[in-house]
N, C-alpha and C positions, 0 to 999 in steps of 0.2 A: 204674450207669446206661447206660442209651444213648439214642439220640433216633429220636423216631415220627413218623408221619407226621402234618404240621400238618392241623388241622382243616379248613383249605378244601378240602384236597384230598380229605381223608375226606368232606366232602359232597359232593364231586362222585362219589366210589364208588358213594354210595347210588343215585344217578341211574342206576345201571349196574348195582347189583345188587337182586335181591329180596328186601327185608326183610319183607314185609309191610307191616303200619301202623307198625313201629318203624323210627327213623331213627337212623344210627350217629353217634355223635358222637367217637369214639376206640376207637383198638386197644386192649386190655388189655396191659401189660407182658408177653412171653411167657414169662417164667419163672411166668407164674399160671394155669398151664394149667386148672386146677379150681376157680374161683371159685365158694363155695358161697353167702357171704352179702355182702351191703352194707348200709352205713349212712352217711346223709348227718350230719356233726356242722357243717360249715361251710361257707360259700359257695364253689360250683366246686374240691369236693373230696369223695372219700368214702372211707372206711375199706372194706377187704376182707380177707375169710378165703377158705382153703382147708380143702377135706375132709381124710376119712382118707389116712393114710401121709405128710401134709405137716408142715409145720412149727409150734410152737405160736406163732404170731408174727400180730400184725395188722398191715396193709400201706394207706399209705396212697397215694390218688395222684388227679390233677388231671383234670377233666373234658375234659383233651388225651391223656389217657392216661400222664403223666410221674408216675414213682415218685416220691413226695417223702419217704418215712420210714417205718420200721420200729421194730415194736415188739415186744421179746421178752414174752410173758405169761409172768409167773411164778405157782408154786404152780397151773397148768392145764394137763394134758395133750394135744395134739389126740387126743382117741380117733377123732372123726369128727365136726368141728366143721361145721354145717351153715345157722346162718341166723344176721344181724344186729338187734337194736333198740336203741334207745336211751329211756331216759326225759326227763321234762321237764329235769330235771338236768344233761344230758349222761352221763348213766353208761352206758356201752353194755356189751350183754349177750350172750355168746356159747353158742348153743344146741349142746352137746357131746352130740347125743341122736341122732344117725344109728344105726341100728340096724337094717338088711337082714334079719338072719335072726330079728331081734326075740328074742336070746338073751342081752342086755347086761343086767347088773344093775348099773351102775355111770353112770346118767344123771344127768347136770348141765346145767345154766348156768351160766357164769362171768360174775360181774359185774365189770367195771373202773370207774374214771373216767373221765372225761372224755379220751378218747385226744390230745384236742388242747393239753390243758395239762401233759402230760409232757416234759419236758425232756431226761430222759435217752434211753435205749434201751431199757428194758422199763419193765413196768407190772405193778404187782402186784393178784390176782384174789382175789375172794371167791366161794364155791362155794354156789352153791343146787342141794343132791340133791333127788332124788325118785325116784318110782318110780310106775306105775301099778297102781293095785288090782285092777284088773279081769284083770291078766296074772296065770296062776298056772301056765304051764307056760313053760317056758325053753327049751325044744329041742321046738318048735309044729310041727304037719304045716301044709301049704303054704296050707290051707285058713285057718287062723289066724296067718299074716304081717301081724301088724295094728299094729304097735309100733313101725314104722321113724317117723321123724319129721326136718322139714327144713324149718320153717316155724315161725317165731316173732316177736310183736310186744308190748309192754308197752301195757298201758292200766291205768288208775285202781290202781296202784300193786301189778298183778298181772301175770305174764309167761303169755301165753295160746300153747300149743302145738296146732298141726294136724299130723296122722299121715298120713304116704305111704303110702296102701294096698298092699302087696303081696301078699296073696292072690292065690291059684291054686284055684279059678277066682276073677276077679278081680270083686269085687262094688262099684269106684267108691266106696266110704263112707270118707270121712275123719272120723276123731272130733277133737274139739276140748276139750282141757285147759286148766287154768288151776292155778298154782302161786304163792305170795308171791314178792313182786320181795325178797326178802332172806334175808341168809345163812341157812342152817337143812336143815333133812333133812325130805321132805314126801313124804305121798301125795297125787299129782294129782288136780284132782277134775274129772269128767267132767262137761261142762258142757251138749255139744250134738254134732250130727254133720251131716255137709253130703254128699249125693251129686253128687259132681263129675261122673259121666258113667261110660259103659262102655267107651269105650275108652282101654286102659291107659296109652298113650304120654301121651295128651294128659289124663286124666284122675286123672295124682298130681299130689298139690301139691304143688310145690318151694320155694316162698319165701311170706312174707308182710309184711305192712307198715300200717302205720294213719299218715292223715294227721297232721299238727303240730294240726289244729283237731279232731283226733280224730272227725271225723264222715264219713270215711271208711275202709273195710278193704280190703285186697286179699290175695286170693289168685292164685298164677301156678303154670301148669305147664310143659310142652316144647308151648309155642303157644296157651292158655288165657288168659285173664286175669276174674277175677271182683271186681267193683265191690259193695262191702255198704254202704247208707247208711241211713239213718233208722233205726237201731239202738238200742235200750235197756237192753237186758241181756248176762248175758256168753255167750249163746248170738245173736251177732249176725246168723247165717243165718238169723232171723225179721225180719229188716228187708228193705229193697229190696234184689236181689240184679239184677245185670245182667251177664248172660257176654256175655265178648269175643273172638272169633276172632282173633289179632294175628298170623295168616297166616305164620308163619314154624315150623318143625317143629325147630329146632335144640334142644340142651340146656340151656334156660333154667333159671337155678340162684336168681338173685337178683333181688330186686324193693327199691327204698326211693323215699318220698317225697323230694323236693328245694323243692314248695311243695307248697298243699294240692290241686291239679291236675297235677302232672306228677311222673314217676316216671323213676328211673332204674333200666334191666335190664339183667344181663349173662348172657352164656352159656358154656357152659367150652368150650376149643378140642376139637376131636372131628373125625378125618379132615379137618383142610386146612377145617373152619369152624369159626364160634364164635368165643371170644376176643374179642368186641365190646363197649364200654358203649353202651349205647340210649337214646334218650330217647323217652317216649312222652304224652301230652297225653291227661287222661281230660275227655269232653265233660260 
């Protein structure tokens, strides 16, 4: 563990740096260079994960960037962990569905009990295995790179997965799938799609979250945020959509709600940028 910059000093730095609409509240410990998911399970703290090539562990930090706890996830290898979500009971879901080349046949979501209640150094995971019925080719051509995913949220006993389009030429379409939030092996159900845009950098979806009152869903990319309200069905994009340019172009990979209209976001360290925990309030 190490000491990090105090919150008051960090807020002074914000005034000297351009982070668009995002306010830096903490530096993420530099050990975590590839944060890919955040979830808030207790006041003033979050759990985070890293993606492919990193350890099979959950990490807890507080809102000042202090590293509080590490939990080894048993029965769950980090093939490519990409997002976190939670349900009303506090169970946490780890999306192991990073799939840059659309060639994986071992996609899964790991379900662990509320990590705040764990007294030891490890936590047991259940596996929710799934596949995309529409995918038939696991050595696809560039135009068929449609089955990577970095986004996950829990809603009404189901888990919703939003894909990250890697097709070339880029089409901008994100697919929306759902699977049951219980241990088992499933074929994911395609429930809708979302046209995020034509710019590859700002139109590839990198994380998702739903508010505690379940009235707002957000998606993010490297610089953009979409909020969805007034939705009633699985295809939440049929509700009211608001598009927000956050004014940053760092590698934003993670978002979670801490209140019904307040978000934490995080970006990866990349070429001396990123590695920050941000706060943003929805209007």
